N, C-alpha and C positions, 0 to 999 in steps of 0.2 A: 111340413110345409103347409101354409095356408094360402088362400088366394092372394093376400096382400104381401106377406113376407115369410121368410124362414130364418132360422138362426142356427149357428154352429160355433163351436169353440175351436179356434185354430191351434196349431201345435205350440204357439207362443202364449196360449191361455187367453187370447183376446176373443171376445164374442163378436163374430161377424154376422151382420144382419143384411140379408138381401131383401130389398123392399121396393115397392112401386114408387116411382118418382112423383113428387108433388111440386107445384110451382114454387113453394118455399125453398126447394133445393136448387133452384135455377142458378143463383150466384156461385154456389160451390161447384156445380157441374160445369159452368162456363169456365171457371178457373182450371178444372181438370182438363178440359179441352185445350185451353191456352197453354198448359204445361205439358201437353201430351207428347210433344216432340214430333219427329218426322211422320207425316202421314195423318196427323190429326189437326184439323183447322176448322175454324168456324166460318160459316157462310151465312147469308141472310136468313136462310131457313132455321138457323141455329139461334137466332135472337129470341127474345122473350115471346114476341107475338108468334113467331114460327113454331116455337115449342108449344105454346098454348094450342095452336092449330093441330099439331101432332097428337096432343092429348085428347082431342075430340074424336080421333079415329080409333086408336087401340092403346089406351093409357097403360094397360096391363103389360105391355111389351117394352116399356120404358123403365129400366131398373137402375137402382143405385145400391152400392155396397156401403155399409156404415160400420165403423168401429167406434163404439161409444156414440158421441154426437157428431163425429166427423164423417162427411161423405168422402170416401176414399176411392170409389170406382163408379163407373157408369157404363151402360150399354143400351142402345136403342135397337129394338126389333120392329120389323114391319111385316105384315101379312095381309095380302089383298084377296085372299081366297084362292090364289093361283100360285104365287111365289112368296117365299119367305126371305127376308133380307136382314142382315146384321149391319148396324151403323155405329160409328163413334165409340167403340170400346176404348176406354181410357182409365188408367189407374194412376193415382198420385205417385210421383217418383219415389217418395220415401216408403211406399207400401208395396212396391213391385216385388215379384218373385216370392209371394206369400200364398199363392193359390187364389187370390181374389178374382183375377180375370177368369180363371176356370170356374169358380163358383158362380159368377155372373152368367157365364155362357151356359153352364149346366142348367141353371134356372130358366134362362131365355129359351134354350132349345126344348126344354120340357114344356114350356108354355106354348111354343110354336107347334110342337107335336099335338098338344091337347086341342089346338084349333084346327088340326087336320093337315098341317104342312108336311109334305113328304121330303122336302129338301130345303136347306138354307144356303144362301149365297152371301158373299161379302165382297167388297172391293177393297183391295189393299194397295196403297200408293206405291208406285215404283220406288225402290230404295228402302222401303220399310221392312228390312230383313227380320227384325224382331217379331213383328206382327205376322209376317209370312211364316216363320218357323212355328209360332204359337198355333196358328190356324191349321197348318199342316199336321202338327202333332195331334190336333183334335179330329183329324180325318178329312179336313177340307182339301180338295184337290184343285190344282191349277187347271182351268178349262181353256186350253189353247184352241178349241174349236169355235170359240166365240170372240168377238171383239166388242168391248164396251163402247157404246155410243150414247151421246146425250145432246140435248138441245135446250138452250136457255129459253124460257118462255117469258122472260122480262128483259129489260135493257141492262140489268146488272150483270157484270162480269167480274170474276176474281181479279184482283190486282195483277197477279202474275200473267194473266191473259190479255190485259188491256193493250199492250203494244202488239201482241200477236194478231189480234183481230183487226187492228188498224193497218198492219203491214201486209196481211194475206189477202185482204179485200173479200169481196163476195161476188156473186154472179155479175 
């Protein structure tokens, strides 16, 4: 393993390369997120400019998996010196169940440990049973002693929340 990438040959004889994301990978990664299925969706921060901003913080935690020239997987990590997070793990549908997600996570977790992270967290969308099973198999535990909370710092809202914010009102 090097700082930028590592390679291994899969059981199918394919050379899998885990590499640091570059902006040239953006279109391929956006397609992976669009094809990700339940629990993976793009928000404004996932646009080209949002991704460029992410790269200004910890680009070494934004990883892609390549088979040949094709980008077949992606995961984003974040570490603020206090908490480590995993975001947007997605594998191309035709390449699932080949160990690519595990390879991405192995590398991401190693990089997070190297930065001093003691624990990694992720948020899994309700109903995404495949991701839930995957992360549980990796040792991630459901933490029912916390409730995720978030606040939009802009006027933008996901489309699925547009009606909800209008009907629930505010103070």
